[in-house]
Biotite code that builds the C-alpha atoms (Angstrom):
import biotite.structure as struc

atoms = struc.array([
    struc.Atom([0.000, 0.000, 0.000], chain_id="A", res_id=1, res_name="UNK", atom_name="CA", element="C"),
    struc.Atom([1.186, 3.484, -0.779], chain_id="A", res_id=2, res_name="UNK", atom_name="CA", element="C"),
    struc.Atom([1.586, 5.994, 2.000], chain_id="A", res_id=3, res_name="UNK", atom_name="CA", element="C"),
    struc.Atom([-1.646, 7.853, 2.736], chain_id="A", res_id=4, res_name="UNK", atom_name="CA", element="C"),
    struc.Atom([-2.413, 10.972, 0.746], chain_id="A", res_id=5, res_name="UNK", atom_name="CA", element="C"),
    struc.Atom([-3.988, 13.884, 2.544], chain_id="A", res_id=6, res_name="UNK", atom_name="CA", element="C"),
    struc.Atom([-5.520, 17.119, 1.323], chain_id="A", res_id=7, res_name="UNK", atom_name="CA", element="C"),
    struc.Atom([-8.007, 19.747, 2.402], chain_id="A", res_id=8, res_name="UNK", atom_name="CA", element="C"),
    struc.Atom([-11.485, 20.496, 1.105], chain_id="A", res_id=9, res_name="UNK", atom_name="CA", element="C"),
    struc.Atom([-14.300, 22.864, 2.004], chain_id="A", res_id=10, res_name="UNK", atom_name="CA", element="C"),
    struc.Atom([-17.643, 21.077, 2.116], chain_id="A", res_id=11, res_name="UNK", atom_name="CA", element="C"),
    struc.Atom([-21.059, 21.966, 3.437], chain_id="A", res_id=12, res_name="UNK", atom_name="CA", element="C"),
    struc.Atom([-22.052, 20.055, 6.558], chain_id="A", res_id=13, res_name="UNK", atom_name="CA", element="C"),
    struc.Atom([-25.394, 20.794, 8.183], chain_id="A", res_id=14, res_name="UNK", atom_name="CA", element="C"),
    struc.Atom([-25.699, 23.965, 6.109], chain_id="A", res_id=15, res_name="UNK", atom_name="CA", element="C"),
    struc.Atom([-22.285, 25.394, 7.060], chain_id="A", res_id=16, res_name="UNK", atom_name="CA", element="C"),
    struc.Atom([-19.081, 25.367, 5.001], chain_id="A", res_id=17, res_name="UNK", atom_name="CA", element="C"),
    struc.Atom([-16.400, 23.489, 6.907], chain_id="A", res_id=18, res_name="UNK", atom_name="CA", element="C"),
    struc.Atom([-12.673, 23.057, 6.319], chain_id="A", res_id=19, res_name="UNK", atom_name="CA", element="C"),
    struc.Atom([-12.048, 19.322, 6.289], chain_id="A", res_id=20, res_name="UNK", atom_name="CA", element="C"),
    struc.Atom([-8.808, 17.371, 6.184], chain_id="A", res_id=21, res_name="UNK", atom_name="CA", element="C"),
    struc.Atom([-9.170, 14.270, 4.062], chain_id="A", res_id=22, res_name="UNK", atom_name="CA", element="C"),
    struc.Atom([-6.827, 11.289, 4.300], chain_id="A", res_id=23, res_name="UNK", atom_name="CA", element="C"),
    struc.Atom([-7.012, 8.781, 1.458], chain_id="A", res_id=24, res_name="UNK", atom_name="CA", element="C"),
    struc.Atom([-6.671, 5.229, 2.738], chain_id="A", res_id=25, res_name="UNK", atom_name="CA", element="C"),
    struc.Atom([-7.108, 1.803, 1.199], chain_id="A", res_id=26, res_name="UNK", atom_name="CA", element="C"),
    struc.Atom([-9.032, -1.281, 2.260], chain_id="A", res_id=27, res_name="UNK", atom_name="CA", element="C"),
    struc.Atom([-7.245, -4.619, 2.290], chain_id="A", res_id=28, res_name="UNK", atom_name="CA", element="C"),
    struc.Atom([-8.678, -5.330, -1.173], chain_id="A", res_id=29, res_name="UNK", atom_name="CA", element="C"),
    struc.Atom([-7.256, -2.081, -2.568], chain_id="A", res_id=30, res_name="UNK", atom_name="CA", element="C"),
    struc.Atom([-10.425, 0.025, -2.651], chain_id="A", res_id=31, res_name="UNK", atom_name="CA", element="C"),
    struc.Atom([-9.769, 3.662, -1.694], chain_id="A", res_id=32, res_name="UNK", atom_name="CA", element="C"),
    struc.Atom([-11.749, 5.275, 1.092], chain_id="A", res_id=33, res_name="UNK", atom_name="CA", element="C"),
    struc.Atom([-11.456, 8.630, 2.779], chain_id="A", res_id=34, res_name="UNK", atom_name="CA", element="C"),
    struc.Atom([-11.175, 9.536, 6.429], chain_id="A", res_id=35, res_name="UNK", atom_name="CA", element="C"),
    struc.Atom([-12.431, 13.074, 7.052], chain_id="A", res_id=36, res_name="UNK", atom_name="CA", element="C"),
    struc.Atom([-11.345, 15.248, 9.975], chain_id="A", res_id=37, res_name="UNK", atom_name="CA", element="C"),
    struc.Atom([-12.431, 18.602, 11.309], chain_id="A", res_id=38, res_name="UNK", atom_name="CA", element="C"),
    struc.Atom([-9.533, 19.684, 13.495], chain_id="A", res_id=39, res_name="UNK", atom_name="CA", element="C"),
    struc.Atom([-8.409, 16.602, 15.405], chain_id="A", res_id=40, res_name="UNK", atom_name="CA", element="C"),
    struc.Atom([-11.870, 15.022, 15.335], chain_id="A", res_id=41, res_name="UNK", atom_name="CA", element="C"),
    struc.Atom([-12.699, 12.316, 12.810], chain_id="A", res_id=42, res_name="UNK", atom_name="CA", element="C"),
    struc.Atom([-16.130, 13.088, 11.344], chain_id="A", res_id=43, res_name="UNK", atom_name="CA", element="C"),
    struc.Atom([-16.630, 10.232, 8.943], chain_id="A", res_id=44, res_name="UNK", atom_name="CA", element="C"),
    struc.Atom([-15.128, 7.636, 6.652], chain_id="A", res_id=45, res_name="UNK", atom_name="CA", element="C"),
    struc.Atom([-16.631, 7.483, 3.182], chain_id="A", res_id=46, res_name="UNK", atom_name="CA", element="C"),
    struc.Atom([-16.037, 5.786, -0.128], chain_id="A", res_id=47, res_name="UNK", atom_name="CA", element="C"),
    struc.Atom([-17.344, 6.049, -3.653], chain_id="A", res_id=48, res_name="UNK", atom_name="CA", element="C"),
    struc.Atom([-19.236, 2.847, -4.361], chain_id="A", res_id=49, res_name="UNK", atom_name="CA", element="C"),
    struc.Atom([-19.083, 1.182, -7.774], chain_id="A", res_id=50, res_name="UNK", atom_name="CA", element="C"),
    struc.Atom([-22.618, 2.387, -8.512], chain_id="A", res_id=51, res_name="UNK", atom_name="CA", element="C"),
    struc.Atom([-21.446, 6.012, -8.187], chain_id="A", res_id=52, res_name="UNK", atom_name="CA", element="C"),
    struc.Atom([-22.853, 6.980, -4.788], chain_id="A", res_id=53, res_name="UNK", atom_name="CA", element="C"),
    struc.Atom([-20.757, 8.135, -1.853], chain_id="A", res_id=54, res_name="UNK", atom_name="CA", element="C"),
    struc.Atom([-21.494, 5.954, 1.156], chain_id="A", res_id=55, res_name="UNK", atom_name="CA", element="C"),
    struc.Atom([-20.559, 6.497, 4.776], chain_id="A", res_id=56, res_name="UNK", atom_name="CA", element="C"),
    struc.Atom([-18.572, 3.598, 6.228], chain_id="A", res_id=57, res_name="UNK", atom_name="CA", element="C"),
    struc.Atom([-18.349, 5.157, 9.665], chain_id="A", res_id=58, res_name="UNK", atom_name="CA", element="C"),
    struc.Atom([-19.769, 8.318, 11.193], chain_id="A", res_id=59, res_name="UNK", atom_name="CA", element="C"),
    struc.Atom([-23.010, 10.106, 11.883], chain_id="A", res_id=60, res_name="UNK", atom_name="CA", element="C"),
    struc.Atom([-23.440, 12.598, 9.027], chain_id="A", res_id=61, res_name="UNK", atom_name="CA", element="C"),
    struc.Atom([-26.619, 12.983, 7.023], chain_id="A", res_id=62, res_name="UNK", atom_name="CA", element="C"),
    struc.Atom([-26.710, 11.816, 3.386], chain_id="A", res_id=63, res_name="UNK", atom_name="CA", element="C"),
    struc.Atom([-26.518, 15.354, 2.004], chain_id="A", res_id=64, res_name="UNK", atom_name="CA", element="C"),
    struc.Atom([-23.340, 16.119, 3.973], chain_id="A", res_id=65, res_name="UNK", atom_name="CA", element="C"),
    struc.Atom([-21.771, 12.832, 2.821], chain_id="A", res_id=66, res_name="UNK", atom_name="CA", element="C"),
    struc.Atom([-22.661, 13.676, -0.803], chain_id="A", res_id=67, res_name="UNK", atom_name="CA", element="C"),
    struc.Atom([-21.197, 17.199, -0.422], chain_id="A", res_id=68, res_name="UNK", atom_name="CA", element="C"),
    struc.Atom([-17.939, 15.831, 0.976], chain_id="A", res_id=69, res_name="UNK", atom_name="CA", element="C"),
    struc.Atom([-17.804, 13.200, -1.766], chain_id="A", res_id=70, res_name="UNK", atom_name="CA", element="C"),
    struc.Atom([-18.292, 15.807, -4.469], chain_id="A", res_id=71, res_name="UNK", atom_name="CA", element="C"),
    struc.Atom([-15.429, 17.926, -3.105], chain_id="A", res_id=72, res_name="UNK", atom_name="CA", element="C"),
    struc.Atom([-13.175, 14.855, -2.861], chain_id="A", res_id=73, res_name="UNK", atom_name="CA", element="C"),
    struc.Atom([-13.969, 13.965, -6.476], chain_id="A", res_id=74, res_name="UNK", atom_name="CA", element="C"),
    struc.Atom([-12.986, 17.449, -7.613], chain_id="A", res_id=75, res_name="UNK", atom_name="CA", element="C"),
    struc.Atom([-9.646, 17.122, -5.784], chain_id="A", res_id=76, res_name="UNK", atom_name="CA", element="C"),
    struc.Atom([-8.719, 13.642, -6.991], chain_id="A", res_id=77, res_name="UNK", atom_name="CA", element="C"),
    struc.Atom([-9.929, 13.892, -10.602], chain_id="A", res_id=78, res_name="UNK", atom_name="CA", element="C"),
    struc.Atom([-7.009, 14.753, -12.896], chain_id="A", res_id=79, res_name="UNK", atom_name="CA", element="C"),
    struc.Atom([-7.181, 17.690, -15.221], chain_id="A", res_id=80, res_name="UNK", atom_name="CA", element="C"),
])
């Protein structure tokens, strides 16, 4: 496994823009997932499922917040 990649995004959570640190990790079968922190607190872990929807693996965010975070992650990791 490669060393984790981390970057910052701004995503809307509960109606407020938040600065979020994202750490890209990998499951044992090589599927990337993303651990999201606000300050030192881990908010959620999400991944982009094969059917194109961002799903929360761990955490307590609503679906809209998860989708917002996923969209910002996609913009960061998509080349070009």
